[in-house]
C-alpha positions in Angstrom: 2.0 145.2 -23.9 4.1 147.0 -21.3 3.4 148.9 -18.1 4.6 152.3 -19.6 1.1 153.7 -20.1 0.0 152.8 -16.5 3.3 154.2 -15.2 2.5 157.3 -17.1 -0.9 157.8 -15.9 0.4 157.5 -12.4 3.0 160.1 -13.3 5.9 157.5 -12.2 7.7 158.1 -15.4 8.9 161.2 -17.4 6.2 162.6 -19.6 8.7 162.5 -22.6 8.4 158.6 -22.6 4.7 158.5 -22.4 2.0 158.3 -25.1 -1.7 158.3 -24.9 -2.1 159.6 -21.5 -3.5 163.2 -21.7 -2.5 165.3 -18.7 -5.9 167.1 -19.0 -8.5 164.1 -18.8 -11.3 164.1 -21.5 -14.8 164.0 -20.3 -17.3 162.3 -22.5 -21.1 162.2 -22.2 -21.8 158.9 -24.0 -23.0 159.0 -27.6 -22.3 162.7 -28.3 -22.2 163.4 -31.8 -19.6 165.3 -33.8 -22.7 165.8 -36.2 -24.7 168.1 -33.9 -21.8 167.4 -31.7 -20.2 167.6 -28.1 -17.6 170.2 -27.4 -14.3 168.4 -26.0 -12.5 169.6 -22.9 -9.8 172.0 -24.0 -6.3 170.0 -24.3 -7.6 166.7 -23.3 -6.6 165.3 -26.8 -3.2 166.3 -26.8 -2.3 164.4 -30.2 -4.9 166.1 -32.2 -3.7 168.3 -35.0 -5.4 170.9 -37.3 -3.7 170.8 -41.0 -4.1 174.2 -42.1 -3.5 176.5 -45.4 -1.1 179.5 -44.5 -4.0 181.8 -44.2 -5.3 179.6 -41.4 -8.1 177.7 -43.4 -8.5 174.4 -41.6 -8.3 171.2 -44.2 -8.2 168.2 -42.3 -7.1 166.5 -38.9 -4.3 164.3 -38.0 -2.5 162.7 -34.9 1.0 163.5 -33.5 2.8 160.0 -33.0 6.1 161.4 -32.0 8.2 164.4 -31.7 8.7 164.7 -35.5 5.9 162.7 -37.1 2.0 163.2 -37.9 -0.3 160.7 -39.3 -3.3 161.8 -41.5 -5.3 160.5 -44.6 -3.9 160.8 -48.1 -7.2 162.4 -49.3 -6.3 165.5 -47.3 -3.9 166.0 -50.2 -1.5 167.7 -47.7 1.8 169.0 -49.1 5.0 170.7 -47.6 3.4 174.1 -48.3 0.8 173.4 -45.3 1.0 173.9 -41.7 0.8 171.7 -38.8 -0.9 173.3 -35.7 -0.6 171.5 -32.3 -2.2 172.2 -29.0 -5.2 174.1 -30.4 -8.9 173.9 -29.1 -10.6 177.0 -30.3 -9.4 178.2 -33.7 -11.0 181.7 -33.2 -9.0 182.2 -30.1 -5.9 184.1 -30.7 -4.8 183.8 -27.1 -4.4 180.1 -27.0 -0.7 178.8 -26.7 -0.3 176.8 -29.8 2.6 175.4 -31.7 2.8 175.9 -35.5 5.3 173.7 -37.4 6.2 173.4 -41.3 6.3 170.0 -43.0 9.4 168.7 -44.3 8.4 165.6 -46.3 5.2 163.7 -46.9 5.1 160.2 -47.3 1.9 158.7 -49.0 1.4 154.9 -48.6 2.9 153.3 -51.9 -0.4 151.1 -52.3 -2.9 154.1 -52.1 -5.7 153.3 -54.6 -7.8 156.7 -54.8 -10.7 154.8 -56.7 -11.5 152.7 -53.5 -9.6 154.5 -50.7 -7.7 151.5 -49.8 -4.2 152.2 -48.0 -5.6 155.7 -47.0 -2.7 156.8 -44.9 0.1 159.5 -45.3 3.1 160.4 -42.7 4.2 164.0 -42.3 7.7 164.5 -41.3 7.8 167.9 -39.2 10.3 170.5 -40.3 11.3 170.8 -36.4 10.7 168.4 -33.6 8.0 169.7 -31.1 8.4 169.7 -27.5 5.6 168.0 -25.4 3.6 170.2 -23.3 0.5 170.0 -21.1 -1.5 170.1 -24.5 0.9 168.7 -27.0 1.7 164.9 -26.7 1.7 162.0 -28.9 -0.8 159.1 -29.1 0.2 155.6 -29.0 0.0 153.1 -32.0 -1.2 149.7 -31.3 0.8 146.6 -32.5 0.1 144.8 -35.2 -1.4 141.8 -33.3 -3.9 143.9 -31.5 -7.6 143.2 -32.5 -10.2 145.7 -32.6 -13.2 144.3 -34.0 -16.7 145.3 -32.8 -18.8 147.0 -30.1 -15.9 148.6 -28.4 -16.5 152.1 -27.5 -14.0 154.4 -28.9 -13.6 158.3 -29.5 -13.5 160.4 -32.5 -12.3 164.0 -32.7 -12.1 166.8 -35.1 -13.2 170.2 -36.2 -15.6 168.6 -38.9 -18.8 170.0 -39.8 -21.5 169.7 -37.0 -24.3 169.3 -39.7 -23.7 168.0 -43.4 -25.1 171.3 -45.0 -23.0 173.6 -42.9 -21.0 176.3 -44.5 -18.2 176.2 -42.0 -16.6 173.9 -39.5 -16.7 174.6 -35.9 -14.1 176.9 -34.3 -14.0 174.6 -31.2 -12.8 170.8 -31.1 -15.6 168.2 -31.0 -15.6 164.7 -29.9 -17.8 161.8 -30.2 -18.1 158.4 -28.6 -18.7 155.9 -31.2 -19.0 152.1 -31.1 -16.6 150.1 -33.5 -18.3 148.1 -36.2 -17.3 144.8 -37.5 -16.3 144.8 -41.2 -18.7 142.3 -42.2 -21.6 144.2 -40.6 -20.2 147.6 -42.2 -20.4 145.7 -45.5 -24.2 145.4 -45.1 -24.3 149.2 -45.2 -21.8 149.8 -47.9 -21.2 146.5 -49.7 -17.8 145.5 -51.2 -15.9 148.5 -50.7 -15.0 147.7 -47.1 -11.7 146.3 -47.2 -9.3 144.6 -44.4 -7.2 147.9 -44.3 -10.4 149.6 -43.1 -12.3 150.0 -39.9 -15.6 151.2 -39.2 -17.2 153.0 -36.2 -20.4 155.1 -35.4 -23.9 154.8 -36.8 -25.5 154.9 -33.5 -26.2 158.6 -33.6 -23.1 159.8 -34.4 -20.8 160.6 -37.2 -17.7 162.0 -38.7 -18.2 164.5 -41.6 -16.0 166.9 -43.8 -13.1 168.6 -41.9 -12.8 165.4 -39.5 -10.9 163.4 -42.4 -7.4 162.4 -41.3 -8.4 162.9 -37.7 -8.1 160.2 -35.1 -10.1 157.3 -33.8 -8.9 156.3 -30.5 -9.7 153.6 -28.1 -8.7 153.1 -24.5 -6.6 150.2 -23.5 -4.1 149.4 -20.8 -4.2 152.9 -19.1 -3.7 154.8 -22.4 -5.3 155.9 -25.7 -4.5 154.1 -29.0 -4.9 155.4 -32.6 -6.9 152.7 -33.8 -8.1 154.4 -37.0 -7.9 157.6 -39.3 -11.0 159.0 -40.6 -11.1 158.5 -44.2 -14.5 158.6 -45.7 -18.2 158.6 -44.7 -21.7 158.6 -46.2 -22.4 161.6 -48.7 -24.6 163.1 -46.2 -22.7 162.3 -43.1 -25.7 160.4 -41.8 -25.6 159.6 -38.1 -27.2 156.2 -38.6 -24.3 155.0 -40.9 -20.8 154.2 -39.8 -17.9 156.1 -40.8 -14.8 154.4 -42.5 -11.4 154.6 -41.2 -7.8 153.5 -42.1 -7.2 150.6 -39.7 -3.8 151.4 -37.8 -2.9 147.8 -37.1 -2.6 147.1 -40.9 -0.2 150.0 -41.3 2.2 149.5 -38.2 4.9 147.9 -40.1 4.7 150.5 -42.8 4.8 153.4 -40.1 8.0 151.9 -38.4 9.7 151.4 -41.7 9.1 155.0 -42.7 10.1 156.6 -39.4 13.1 154.6 -38.9 14.3 155.1 -42.5 13.9 159.0 -42.5 
């Protein structure tokens, strides 16, 4: 791991070189819930994207990983007809300065298994590269050899439902501090449907829900935030006592690099 995140946090290098270092610092009050959640500080998660229909309907979350690429979940069924919205906090606020970008290509992992939700990851190549700003910048991707196992406190964000029976997702971006859960412990809740390509988090009074899918699970290391997981699925009623399941990004680092370099 390089010193670049630290240099970024100290503003000693160009922001164009930085990932995972928000210019607006997040503020977390511990185990706040996305279910019944906590509003994020506007602009403090600058890689968070909203994937939307052309009429503005929010479908899923995603994460900006470079000026030209967003990563999300296959289960979101995103196509080139959808839009990527960056820099947004309050979807009901028409005065926010946001970026709206089309999608040139969608790359679904070749081993995607809809019946088990294994390899639930898709890359979106943006129609045009985005310039980084105070509220739009990429998250870091961990190396394959990085280990994220259990008990580490991380953060999940999104516009998902704040209660499982809500009719609409919230307008404002919410966040939750969630502990990572070891896969063997996650299997105690869900059985044999937990695979090595997945990572679990939450279950300690916090949960992801519909609308959060595809969005980020990030952990802070080396002075920067790393994208450890993509929200993939949760319990049917978004229970805050059960962990949510995410696609494990270290498992897919090589695939991400191959797709980006080839396209």
